[in-house]
N, C-alpha and C positions, 0 to 999 in steps of 0.2 A: 631323333627321339623329340617327343614334344612333352612337356611339363605345365602343369599349372600351378600357378603362385600358390592358391589356396591348398594343395595337395603338399608342396614342397613345406610350406608354412607349418602345416600339421605336424610332419616328421620331424622338424627341427625347433618347433616351439616359437614361431614366428606368425605374426599376421600376414595375409596376402599382400597388403600394403608395404610391409617391412621387406618382404622378399623383394617386392618390385624395387624398392629403394637401394638395396643392398646388392641387387643383381649386377649393378653397373660394376662394381668392383671387379666381379668376375669376369665380366665382358670387356673390361678394358685392361685385365691383367693378363700375363703372358702363361696361358694354361693349355694353349693348343685348341682352345674352342672358340666356334662362333656361336654367339647367342642372339637371335632375332626374335622380337616381340610380334605375336601373332592375336589378333582378335582384340576387340574391346568391350565385349559384351561382358556380362556377370563376372566372369573370372579371366585374368590375363594367361594365355599360354605362351610358353617361351619355347623356341625351336632351338635345339642345341645339337650342333654338329661338330664332329671332330675337324680340326684343320689338316688339310694334306700335309705330308711331311715330304719336305724337299731335302734330296741327298746332294751335298756338295761334292762336286768331283774333285 
């Protein structure tokens, strides 16, 4: 899925810049997500994918 910082910010009451600053905590946390920054024009787009689940034998 792809998300724009501006849209995320509107939904949670932050600016796009604040979203970009704080998304690192989610990216670095253990939430089972991979977050990649896409694009550098007008608004940053974030690509969010679910990490594959590994099943231990």
